[in-house]
C-alpha positions, 0 to 999 in steps of 0.5 A: 525431457521437455525438449523431447515432448515439445518436439513430439508435439510439434511433429505433424508428418503423420497428421496429413496421412491420417486426414487423407485416410479419414477423408478416403474412409468417408468417401468410401462410406458415401459411395457404399450408401449410394450404390446400396440405395441405387441397387435396391431401386434398380432391382425393383425397376428390373422386376417391374420390367420383367413383370411387364414383359411376361404379362403385358396386361398387368403392366402400368405405363408410367 
């Protein structure tokens, strides 16, 4: 029984796959957060452009 437990504790085949899975998950979260922030800013920018095109007198030049 002790030999089986020792062999089980030494086994590291699945550890690498789990580590890669965690890294991929963290990268996915970072990408989603970045795209979300950029998307909000991009939507605001296009809204301002639309306002400037439709009523140029109210447009501010940045």
